[in-house]
N, CA, C and O atoms as a Maestro MAE file, in Angstrom:
{
 s_m_m2io_version
 :::
 2.0.0
}

f_m_ct {
 s_m_title
 :::
 protein
 m_atom[232] {
  # First column is atom index #
  i_m_mmod_type
  r_m_x_coord
  r_m_y_coord
  r_m_z_coord
  i_m_residue_number
  s_m_chain_name
  s_m_pdb_residue_name
  s_m_pdb_atom_name
  i_m_atomic_number
  :::
  1 25 -19.891 31.343 25.200 1 A "MET " " N  " 7
  2 3 -20.618 31.299 24.066 1 A "MET " " CA " 6
  3 2 -20.288 30.900 22.814 1 A "MET " " C  " 6
  4 15 -19.918 31.807 22.068 1 A "MET " " O  " 8
  5 25 -20.329 29.350 22.188 2 A "ALA " " N  " 7
  6 3 -19.830 28.270 21.569 2 A "ALA " " CA " 6
  7 2 -19.872 28.753 20.609 2 A "ALA " " C  " 6
  8 15 -20.884 29.453 20.582 2 A "ALA " " O  " 8
  9 25 -18.971 28.849 19.109 3 A "ASP " " N  " 7
  10 3 -18.920 28.979 18.048 3 A "ASP " " CA " 6
  11 2 -19.795 28.039 17.441 3 A "ASP " " C  " 6
  12 15 -19.791 26.909 17.928 3 A "ASP " " O  " 8
  13 25 -20.505 28.258 16.528 4 A "ILE " " N  " 7
  14 3 -21.449 27.780 15.525 4 A "ILE " " CA " 6
  15 2 -21.305 27.230 14.642 4 A "ILE " " C  " 6
  16 15 -21.155 27.816 13.569 4 A "ILE " " O  " 8
  17 25 -21.294 25.986 14.732 5 A "LEU " " N  " 7
  18 3 -20.678 24.856 14.028 5 A "LEU " " CA " 6
  19 2 -21.521 24.036 12.804 5 A "LEU " " C  " 6
  20 15 -22.103 22.981 13.056 5 A "LEU " " O  " 8
  21 25 -21.518 24.650 11.428 6 A "ASN " " N  " 7
  22 3 -22.469 23.480 10.278 6 A "ASN " " CA " 6
  23 2 -21.759 22.575 10.608 6 A "ASN " " C  " 6
  24 15 -20.563 22.430 10.861 6 A "ASN " " O  " 8
  25 25 -23.306 21.512 10.555 7 A "LEU " " N  " 7
  26 3 -22.526 19.866 10.748 7 A "LEU " " CA " 6
  27 2 -22.085 19.990 9.618 7 A "LEU " " C  " 6
  28 15 -20.933 19.587 9.465 7 A "LEU " " O  " 8
  29 25 -22.568 20.388 8.802 8 A "ASN " " N  " 7
  30 3 -22.903 19.522 6.940 8 A "ASN " " CA " 6
  31 2 -21.539 19.625 6.352 8 A "ASN " " C  " 6
  32 15 -21.153 18.844 5.483 8 A "ASN " " O  " 8
  33 25 -20.427 21.106 7.082 9 A "ARG " " N  " 7
  34 3 -19.278 20.775 6.560 9 A "ARG " " CA " 6
  35 2 -18.137 20.668 7.812 9 A "ARG " " C  " 6
  36 15 -16.951 20.708 7.482 9 A "ARG " " O  " 8
  37 25 -18.437 20.550 9.040 10 A "ALA " " N  " 7
  38 3 -18.417 19.273 9.262 10 A "ALA " " CA " 6
  39 2 -18.370 17.824 9.230 10 A "ALA " " C  " 6
  40 15 -17.270 17.410 9.596 10 A "ALA " " O  " 8
  41 25 -19.551 16.522 8.778 11 A "ARG " " N  " 7
  42 3 -18.986 16.139 8.204 11 A "ARG " " CA " 6
  43 2 -18.504 15.852 6.522 11 A "ARG " " C  " 6
  44 15 -18.239 14.773 5.991 11 A "ARG " " O  " 8
  45 25 -18.502 16.934 6.056 12 A "LYS " " N  " 7
  46 3 -17.821 16.830 4.978 12 A "LYS " " CA " 6
  47 2 -16.364 16.257 5.007 12 A "LYS " " C  " 6
  48 15 -15.876 15.333 4.356 12 A "LYS " " O  " 8
  49 25 -15.729 17.205 6.104 13 A "ALA " " N  " 7
  50 3 -14.555 17.387 6.710 13 A "ALA " " CA " 6
  51 2 -13.906 16.241 7.076 13 A "ALA " " C  " 6
  52 15 -12.792 15.764 6.860 13 A "ALA " " O  " 8
  53 25 -14.798 15.946 7.633 14 A "LYS " " N  " 7
  54 3 -14.473 14.536 8.180 14 A "LYS " " CA " 6
  55 2 -14.069 13.405 7.383 14 A "LYS " " C  " 6
  56 15 -13.203 12.533 7.450 14 A "LYS " " O  " 8
  57 25 -15.141 13.775 6.493 15 A "THR " " N  " 7
  58 3 -15.598 12.218 5.772 15 A "THR " " CA " 6
  59 2 -14.121 12.611 4.687 15 A "THR " " C  " 6
  60 15 -13.605 11.501 4.556 15 A "THR " " O  " 8
  61 25 -13.278 13.588 3.917 16 A "LYS " " N  " 7
  62 3 -12.169 14.013 3.576 16 A "LYS " " CA " 6
  63 2 -11.191 13.303 4.227 16 A "LYS " " C  " 6
  64 15 -10.596 12.334 3.758 16 A "LYS " " O  " 8
  65 25 -11.015 13.834 5.406 17 A "ALA " " N  " 7
  66 3 -10.854 13.552 5.940 17 A "ALA " " CA " 6
  67 2 -9.678 11.473 6.223 17 A "ALA " " C  " 6
  68 15 -8.529 11.050 6.103 17 A "ALA " " O  " 8
  69 25 -10.837 11.046 6.557 18 A "GLY " " N  " 7
  70 3 -10.485 9.212 6.808 18 A "GLY " " CA " 6
  71 2 -10.641 9.400 5.080 18 A "GLY " " C  " 6
  72 15 -10.049 8.327 4.969 18 A "GLY " " O  " 8
  73 25 -11.070 10.046 2.746 19 A "ALA " " N  " 7
  74 3 -9.960 9.578 2.510 19 A "ALA " " CA " 6
  75 2 -8.836 9.887 2.135 19 A "ALA " " C  " 6
  76 15 -8.141 9.103 1.489 19 A "ALA " " O  " 8
  77 25 -8.499 10.927 2.426 20 A "LYS " " N  " 7
  78 3 -6.880 10.738 2.328 20 A "LYS " " CA " 6
  79 2 -6.082 10.199 3.116 20 A "LYS " " C  " 6
  80 15 -5.163 9.516 2.665 20 A "LYS " " O  " 8
  81 25 -6.286 10.423 4.763 21 A "ALA " " N  " 7
  82 3 -5.918 8.786 4.187 21 A "ALA " " CA " 6
  83 2 -6.096 7.597 4.075 21 A "ALA " " C  " 6
  84 15 -4.990 7.129 3.803 21 A "ALA " " O  " 8
  85 25 -6.634 7.012 4.107 22 A "GLN " " N  " 7
  86 3 -7.026 5.872 2.378 22 A "GLN " " CA " 6
  87 2 -6.054 6.038 1.803 22 A "GLN " " C  " 6
  88 15 -5.305 5.073 1.652 22 A "GLN " " O  " 8
  89 25 -5.614 7.631 1.136 23 A "ALA " " N  " 7
  90 3 -5.426 7.481 0.217 23 A "ALA " " CA " 6
  91 2 -3.707 7.071 0.439 23 A "ALA " " C  " 6
  92 15 -3.023 6.352 -0.290 23 A "ALA " " O  " 8
  93 25 -3.305 7.776 1.669 24 A "VAL " " N  " 7
  94 3 -2.155 7.455 1.816 24 A "VAL " " CA " 6
  95 2 -1.701 5.512 1.807 24 A "VAL " " C  " 6
  96 15 -0.973 4.713 1.219 24 A "VAL " " O  " 8
  97 25 -2.444 5.562 2.597 25 A "GLU " " N  " 7
  98 3 -2.312 3.697 2.698 25 A "GLU " " CA " 6
  99 2 -2.553 3.209 1.332 25 A "GLU " " C  " 6
  100 15 -1.613 2.414 1.338 25 A "GLU " " O  " 8
  101 25 -3.085 3.055 0.134 26 A "ASN " " N  " 7
  102 3 -2.768 2.817 -0.679 26 A "ASN " " CA " 6
  103 2 -1.774 3.143 -1.422 26 A "ASN " " C  " 6
  104 15 -1.172 2.194 -1.923 26 A "ASN " " O  " 8
  105 25 -1.242 4.639 -1.761 27 A "ARG " " N  " 7
  106 3 -0.129 5.177 -2.077 27 A "ARG " " CA " 6
  107 2 0.574 4.399 -1.464 27 A "ARG " " C  " 6
  108 15 1.267 3.784 -2.275 27 A "ARG " " O  " 8
  109 25 0.929 3.842 0.387 28 A "ALA " " N  " 7
  110 3 2.278 3.103 0.287 28 A "ALA " " CA " 6
  111 2 2.309 1.712 0.250 28 A "ALA " " C  " 6
  112 15 3.303 1.036 0.516 28 A "ALA " " O  " 8
  113 25 0.679 1.075 -0.244 29 A "LYS " " N  " 7
  114 3 0.634 -0.591 -0.513 29 A "LYS " " CA " 6
  115 2 0.850 -0.775 -1.548 29 A "LYS " " C  " 6
  116 15 1.724 -1.560 -1.916 29 A "LYS " " O  " 8
  117 25 -0.282 0.259 -2.733 30 A "PHE " " N  " 7
  118 3 -0.299 -0.215 -4.601 30 A "PHE " " CA " 6
  119 2 1.053 0.706 -4.839 30 A "PHE " " C  " 6
  120 15 2.003 0.245 -5.473 30 A "PHE " " O  " 8
  121 25 1.069 2.006 -4.300 31 A "GLY " " N  " 7
  122 3 2.130 2.065 -5.380 31 A "GLY " " CA " 6
  123 2 3.643 2.405 -5.005 31 A "GLY " " C  " 6
  124 15 4.299 3.225 -4.362 31 A "GLY " " O  " 8
  125 25 3.840 0.934 -6.041 32 A "ARG " " N  " 7
  126 3 5.349 0.846 -6.166 32 A "ARG " " CA " 6
  127 2 5.449 1.112 -8.375 32 A "ARG " " C  " 6
  128 15 4.649 1.043 -9.308 32 A "ARG " " O  " 8
  129 25 6.458 1.316 -8.254 33 A "THR " " N  " 7
  130 3 6.791 1.691 -9.824 33 A "THR " " CA " 6
  131 2 7.013 0.150 -11.003 33 A "THR " " C  " 6
  132 15 7.106 -1.014 -10.611 33 A "THR " " O  " 8
  133 25 7.036 0.449 -11.931 34 A "LYS " " N  " 7
  134 3 7.768 -0.701 -12.340 34 A "LYS " " CA " 6
  135 2 8.421 -1.521 -12.592 34 A "LYS " " C  " 6
  136 15 8.253 -2.592 -13.174 34 A "LYS " " O  " 8
  137 25 9.520 -0.870 -11.990 35 A "GLY " " N  " 7
  138 3 10.908 -1.221 -12.007 35 A "GLY " " CA " 6
  139 2 10.920 -1.199 -10.950 35 A "GLY " " C  " 6
  140 15 12.045 -1.538 -10.583 35 A "GLY " " O  " 8
  141 25 9.944 -0.868 -9.677 36 A "ASP " " N  " 7
  142 3 9.975 -1.442 -8.258 36 A "ASP " " CA " 6
  143 2 9.357 -3.108 -8.291 36 A "ASP " " C  " 6
  144 15 9.697 -3.988 -7.501 36 A "ASP " " O  " 8
  145 25 8.801 -3.191 -8.929 37 A "LYS " " N  " 7
  146 3 7.455 -4.510 -9.300 37 A "LYS " " CA " 6
  147 2 9.224 -5.539 -10.178 37 A "LYS " " C  " 6
  148 15 9.552 -6.628 -9.707 37 A "LYS " " O  " 8
  149 25 9.828 -5.066 -11.058 38 A "ALA " " N  " 7
  150 3 10.068 -6.449 -12.019 38 A "ALA " " CA " 6
  151 2 11.547 -6.693 -10.927 38 A "ALA " " C  " 6
  152 15 12.168 -7.724 -11.188 38 A "ALA " " O  " 8
  153 25 11.965 -6.062 -10.075 39 A "LEU " " N  " 7
  154 3 12.657 -6.098 -8.844 39 A "LEU " " CA " 6
  155 2 12.952 -7.266 -8.240 39 A "LEU " " C  " 6
  156 15 14.000 -7.896 -8.103 39 A "LEU " " O  " 8
  157 25 11.164 -7.546 -7.701 40 A "GLU " " N  " 7
  158 3 11.018 -7.391 -6.559 40 A "GLU " " CA " 6
  159 2 10.821 -8.826 -7.067 40 A "GLU " " C  " 6
  160 15 11.386 -9.561 -6.257 40 A "GLU " " O  " 8
  161 25 9.863 -10.069 -8.774 41 A "ALA " " N  " 7
  162 3 9.631 -10.190 -8.859 41 A "ALA " " CA " 6
  163 2 11.413 -11.533 -9.766 41 A "ALA " " C  " 6
  164 15 11.278 -12.602 -10.361 41 A "ALA " " O  " 8
  165 25 12.586 -10.865 -9.484 42 A "ALA " " N  " 7
  166 3 13.517 -10.993 -10.033 42 A "ALA " " CA " 6
  167 2 14.314 -12.359 -8.862 42 A "ALA " " C  " 6
  168 15 14.808 -13.487 -8.863 42 A "ALA " " O  " 8
  169 25 13.762 -10.579 -7.532 43 A "ARG " " N  " 7
  170 3 14.727 -11.672 -6.360 43 A "ARG " " CA " 6
  171 2 13.950 -12.120 -5.860 43 A "ARG " " C  " 6
  172 15 14.276 -12.090 -4.674 43 A "ARG " " O  " 8
  173 25 12.848 -12.661 -5.974 44 A "ALA " " N  " 7
  174 3 11.962 -13.866 -5.689 44 A "ALA " " CA " 6
  175 2 11.692 -15.315 -6.875 44 A "ALA " " C  " 6
  176 15 10.899 -16.248 -6.743 44 A "ALA " " O  " 8
  177 25 12.733 -15.029 -8.067 45 A "ASP " " N  " 7
  178 3 12.767 -15.458 -9.208 45 A "ASP " " CA " 6
  179 2 14.778 -16.963 -8.512 45 A "ASP " " C  " 6
  180 15 15.358 -18.034 -8.332 45 A "ASP " " O  " 8
  181 25 14.647 -15.549 -8.516 46 A "LYS " " N  " 7
  182 3 16.689 -15.798 -7.802 46 A "LYS " " CA " 6
  183 2 16.143 -16.842 -6.627 46 A "LYS " " C  " 6
  184 15 16.747 -17.907 -6.496 46 A "LYS " " O  " 8
  185 25 15.041 -16.555 -5.801 47 A "LEU " " N  " 7
  186 3 15.545 -17.354 -4.879 47 A "LEU " " CA " 6
  187 2 15.534 -18.093 -4.762 47 A "LEU " " C  " 6
  188 15 16.536 -18.704 -4.393 47 A "LEU " " O  " 8
  189 25 13.867 -18.905 -5.080 48 A "LYS " " N  " 7
  190 3 13.024 -20.022 -5.906 48 A "LYS " " CA " 6
  191 2 14.361 -20.669 -6.682 48 A "LYS " " C  " 6
  192 15 14.817 -21.701 -6.190 48 A "LYS " " O  " 8
  193 25 14.872 -20.230 -7.620 49 A "ARG " " N  " 7
  194 3 15.508 -20.902 -8.285 49 A "ARG " " CA " 6
  195 2 16.811 -21.448 -7.264 49 A "ARG " " C  " 6
  196 15 17.306 -22.573 -7.328 49 A "ARG " " O  " 8
  197 25 17.030 -20.871 -6.763 50 A "GLU " " N  " 7
  198 3 18.614 -21.684 -5.146 50 A "GLU " " CA " 6
  199 2 17.845 -22.253 -4.628 50 A "GLU " " C  " 6
  200 15 17.975 -23.476 -4.664 50 A "GLU " " O  " 8
  201 25 17.023 -21.854 -4.112 51 A "LEU " " N  " 7
  202 3 16.204 -23.890 -3.384 51 A "LEU " " CA " 6
  203 2 15.833 -24.940 -4.015 51 A "LEU " " C  " 6
  204 15 16.179 -25.943 -3.391 51 A "LEU " " O  " 8
  205 25 15.123 -25.246 -5.252 52 A "ASP " " N  " 7
  206 3 14.660 -25.743 -6.228 52 A "ASP " " CA " 6
  207 2 16.587 -26.147 -6.320 52 A "ASP " " C  " 6
  208 15 16.877 -27.327 -6.126 52 A "ASP " " O  " 8
  209 25 17.335 -25.507 -6.503 53 A "GLY " " N  " 7
  210 3 18.427 -25.820 -6.733 53 A "GLY " " CA " 6
  211 2 19.652 -26.818 -5.722 53 A "GLY " " C  " 6
  212 15 20.301 -27.829 -5.991 53 A "GLY " " O  " 8
  213 25 19.539 -25.813 -4.289 54 A "ALA " " N  " 7
  214 3 19.939 -27.095 -2.664 54 A "ALA " " CA " 6
  215 2 18.240 -28.175 -2.782 54 A "ALA " " C  " 6
  216 15 17.802 -28.738 -1.779 54 A "ALA " " O  " 8
  217 25 17.767 -28.233 -3.694 55 A "LYS " " N  " 7
  218 3 16.559 -29.549 -2.508 55 A "LYS " " CA " 6
  219 2 16.861 -30.641 -3.894 55 A "LYS " " C  " 6
  220 15 16.737 -30.604 -5.119 55 A "LYS " " O  " 8
  221 25 17.353 -31.643 -2.790 56 A "ARG " " N  " 7
  222 3 17.973 -33.611 -2.251 56 A "ARG " " CA " 6
  223 2 16.753 -34.336 -3.645 56 A "ARG " " C  " 6
  224 15 15.530 -34.339 -3.510 56 A "ARG " " O  " 8
  225 25 17.138 -34.618 -4.285 57 A "GLU " " N  " 7
  226 3 16.845 -35.868 -5.420 57 A "GLU " " CA " 6
  227 2 16.810 -37.674 -4.028 57 A "GLU " " C  " 6
  228 15 17.649 -38.362 -3.445 57 A "GLU " " O  " 8
  229 25 15.049 -37.619 -4.181 58 A "GLU " " N  " 7
  230 3 15.280 -39.163 -3.688 58 A "GLU " " CA " 6
  231 2 15.583 -41.226 -4.172 58 A "GLU " " C  " 6
  232 15 15.711 -42.059 -3.274 58 A "GLU " " O  " 8
  :::
 }
 m_bond[231] {
  # First column is bond index #
  i_m_from
  i_m_to
  i_m_order
  :::
  1 1 2 1
  2 2 3 1
  3 3 4 2
  4 3 5 1
  5 5 6 1
  6 6 7 1
  7 7 8 2
  8 7 9 1
  9 9 10 1
  10 10 11 1
  11 11 12 2
  12 11 13 1
  13 13 14 1
  14 14 15 1
  15 15 16 2
  16 15 17 1
  17 17 18 1
  18 18 19 1
  19 19 20 2
  20 19 21 1
  21 21 22 1
  22 22 23 1
  23 23 24 2
  24 23 25 1
  25 25 26 1
  26 26 27 1
  27 27 28 2
  28 27 29 1
  29 29 30 1
  30 30 31 1
  31 31 32 2
  32 31 33 1
  33 33 34 1
  34 34 35 1
  35 35 36 2
  36 35 37 1
  37 37 38 1
  38 38 39 1
  39 39 40 2
  40 39 41 1
  41 41 42 1
  42 42 43 1
  43 43 44 2
  44 43 45 1
  45 45 46 1
  46 46 47 1
  47 47 48 2
  48 47 49 1
  49 49 50 1
  50 50 51 1
  51 51 52 2
  52 51 53 1
  53 53 54 1
  54 54 55 1
  55 55 56 2
  56 55 57 1
  57 57 58 1
  58 58 59 1
  59 59 60 2
  60 59 61 1
  61 61 62 1
  62 62 63 1
  63 63 64 2
  64 63 65 1
  65 65 66 1
  66 66 67 1
  67 67 68 2
  68 67 69 1
  69 69 70 1
  70 70 71 1
  71 71 72 2
  72 71 73 1
  73 73 74 1
  74 74 75 1
  75 75 76 2
  76 75 77 1
  77 77 78 1
  78 78 79 1
  79 79 80 2
  80 79 81 1
  81 81 82 1
  82 82 83 1
  83 83 84 2
  84 83 85 1
  85 85 86 1
  86 86 87 1
  87 87 88 2
  88 87 89 1
  89 89 90 1
  90 90 91 1
  91 91 92 2
  92 91 93 1
  93 93 94 1
  94 94 95 1
  95 95 96 2
  96 95 97 1
  97 97 98 1
  98 98 99 1
  99 99 100 2
  100 99 101 1
  101 101 102 1
  102 102 103 1
  103 103 104 2
  104 103 105 1
  105 105 106 1
  106 106 107 1
  107 107 108 2
  108 107 109 1
  109 109 110 1
  110 110 111 1
  111 111 112 2
  112 111 113 1
  113 113 114 1
  114 114 115 1
  115 115 116 2
  116 115 117 1
  117 117 118 1
  118 118 119 1
  119 119 120 2
  120 119 121 1
  121 121 122 1
  122 122 123 1
  123 123 124 2
  124 123 125 1
  125 125 126 1
  126 126 127 1
  127 127 128 2
  128 127 129 1
  129 129 130 1
  130 130 131 1
  131 131 132 2
  132 131 133 1
  133 133 134 1
  134 134 135 1
  135 135 136 2
  136 135 137 1
  137 137 138 1
  138 138 139 1
  139 139 140 2
  140 139 141 1
  141 141 142 1
  142 142 143 1
  143 143 144 2
  144 143 145 1
  145 145 146 1
  146 146 147 1
  147 147 148 2
  148 147 149 1
  149 149 150 1
  150 150 151 1
  151 151 152 2
  152 151 153 1
  153 153 154 1
  154 154 155 1
  155 155 156 2
  156 155 157 1
  157 157 158 1
  158 158 159 1
  159 159 160 2
  160 159 161 1
  161 161 162 1
  162 162 163 1
  163 163 164 2
  164 163 165 1
  165 165 166 1
  166 166 167 1
  167 167 168 2
  168 167 169 1
  169 169 170 1
  170 170 171 1
  171 171 172 2
  172 171 173 1
  173 173 174 1
  174 174 175 1
  175 175 176 2
  176 175 177 1
  177 177 178 1
  178 178 179 1
  179 179 180 2
  180 179 181 1
  181 181 182 1
  182 182 183 1
  183 183 184 2
  184 183 185 1
  185 185 186 1
  186 186 187 1
  187 187 188 2
  188 187 189 1
  189 189 190 1
  190 190 191 1
  191 191 192 2
  192 191 193 1
  193 193 194 1
  194 194 195 1
  195 195 196 2
  196 195 197 1
  197 197 198 1
  198 198 199 1
  199 199 200 2
  200 199 201 1
  201 201 202 1
  202 202 203 1
  203 203 204 2
  204 203 205 1
  205 205 206 1
  206 206 207 1
  207 207 208 2
  208 207 209 1
  209 209 210 1
  210 210 211 1
  211 211 212 2
  212 211 213 1
  213 213 214 1
  214 214 215 1
  215 215 216 2
  216 215 217 1
  217 217 218 1
  218 218 219 1
  219 219 220 2
  220 219 221 1
  221 221 222 1
  222 222 223 1
  223 223 224 2
  224 223 225 1
  225 225 226 1
  226 226 227 1
  227 227 228 2
  228 227 229 1
  229 229 230 1
  230 230 231 1
  231 231 232 2
  :::
 }
}
């Protein structure tokens, strides 16, 4: 015979697992430190300055 399954408990467990997966994705996407953000901004600024400096004037 099959085990008895509490549907409310199963639904809540499924929701919690989905929330944990979403949290992992959000940490990867948005979980950068202030130093990481500053470093990325500095690199983008340097790249922009190099590209602007290499433009030819007509």
